[in-house]
C-alpha positions in Angstrom: -27.1 199.2 10.1 -25.5 197.5 7.1 -26.6 194.1 8.2 -30.3 195.1 8.5 -30.1 196.5 4.9 -29.3 193.0 3.6 -31.6 190.8 5.8 -34.7 191.2 3.7 -33.0 190.6 0.3 -31.1 187.5 1.6 -34.3 186.2 3.1 -36.2 186.6 -0.2 -33.4 184.9 -2.2 -33.3 181.9 0.2 -37.1 181.4 0.3 -37.5 181.8 -3.4 -34.7 179.4 -4.0 -36.3 176.8 -1.7 -39.6 177.2 -3.5 -37.9 176.8 -6.9 -36.2 173.6 -5.7 -39.5 172.2 -4.4 -41.1 172.8 -7.8 -38.2 171.3 -9.8 -38.0 168.2 -7.6 -41.7 167.4 -7.4 -41.7 168.1 -3.6 -44.3 170.9 -3.9 -46.8 168.6 -5.6 -46.0 165.8 -3.1 -46.6 168.1 -0.2 -50.0 169.1 -1.5 -51.1 165.5 -2.1 -49.8 164.4 1.3 -52.2 167.0 2.9 -55.3 166.3 0.8 -54.8 163.1 -1.2 -56.0 159.5 -0.7 -53.5 156.9 0.5 -52.9 153.9 -1.7 -50.3 151.3 -2.7 -48.8 151.2 -6.1 -46.5 148.9 -8.1 -43.7 150.6 -10.0 -44.0 149.7 -13.7 -41.0 151.7 -14.9 -38.6 154.5 -13.8 -36.5 157.1 -15.6 -33.9 159.6 -14.6 -35.0 163.2 -15.0 -31.4 164.5 -15.0 -32.1 166.6 -11.8 -30.4 166.0 -8.4 -30.9 167.9 -5.2 -28.1 167.6 -2.7 -26.9 164.6 -4.6 -30.3 162.9 -4.3 -31.9 161.9 -7.6 -35.2 163.1 -8.9 -36.8 160.3 -10.9 -39.9 159.8 -12.9 -42.1 156.8 -12.6 -45.0 155.0 -14.2 -47.0 153.2 -11.5 -50.1 150.9 -11.2 -52.2 152.4 -8.4 -54.2 150.0 -6.2 -56.7 152.1 -4.1 -58.6 150.6 -1.2 -61.8 150.9 -3.1 -62.2 150.8 -6.9 -60.2 149.5 -9.8 -56.5 150.0 -10.3 -55.1 152.3 -12.9 -51.8 153.4 -14.4 -50.4 156.8 -13.6 -47.3 158.8 -14.3 -45.4 160.5 -11.5 -43.2 163.0 -13.5 -40.9 163.9 -10.6 -40.1 162.4 -7.3 -37.1 163.3 -5.1 -35.7 160.1 -3.5 -32.8 159.4 -1.3 -29.8 158.0 -3.1 -29.6 155.4 -0.3 -33.2 154.3 -1.3 -32.5 153.7 -5.0 -32.9 149.9 -4.7 -36.4 150.5 -3.3 -37.6 152.4 -6.4 -37.2 149.7 -9.1 -39.9 148.1 -11.3 -42.1 145.6 -9.5 -41.5 147.2 -6.1 -44.5 148.3 -4.0 -44.6 151.9 -2.8 -47.0 154.1 -0.9 -48.6 156.9 -2.9 -51.3 159.6 -2.5 -53.7 160.5 -5.3 -56.2 163.3 -5.9 -59.8 161.8 -5.6 -61.0 164.4 -8.1 -58.3 163.8 -10.6 -56.7 160.4 -10.4 -54.0 161.3 -12.8 -52.4 163.3 -10.0 -50.3 160.8 -8.0 -47.3 161.4 -5.8 -45.0 159.2 -3.7 -45.9 159.1 0.0 -42.7 157.5 1.2 -41.1 160.7 2.7 -42.8 163.2 5.0 -42.3 166.9 4.0 -43.0 169.9 6.2 
């Protein structure tokens, strides 16, 4: 009986915590653009450390030059992207990465290197 009393509160804390981490790390925005965004390649122009880590993986910010399949390229800022610490060398200026952007608002761009559920 005591266990059932705590199941709902524990579930709520865990799910709220996961949603908060997704927001802080940029994963929530990335998930949304992976579902509805347009795929493109981008060149990293600059990177910066946001000061956030999730399970020892850094959350970085990036300025990128987006090259869509159709249309002219443009610069965009990706404020937060969770990357694997093992992949840090892949996310340096002049490197090419896969991104997704919102066709209605091209300022919304996210990395498309990792698949989130």
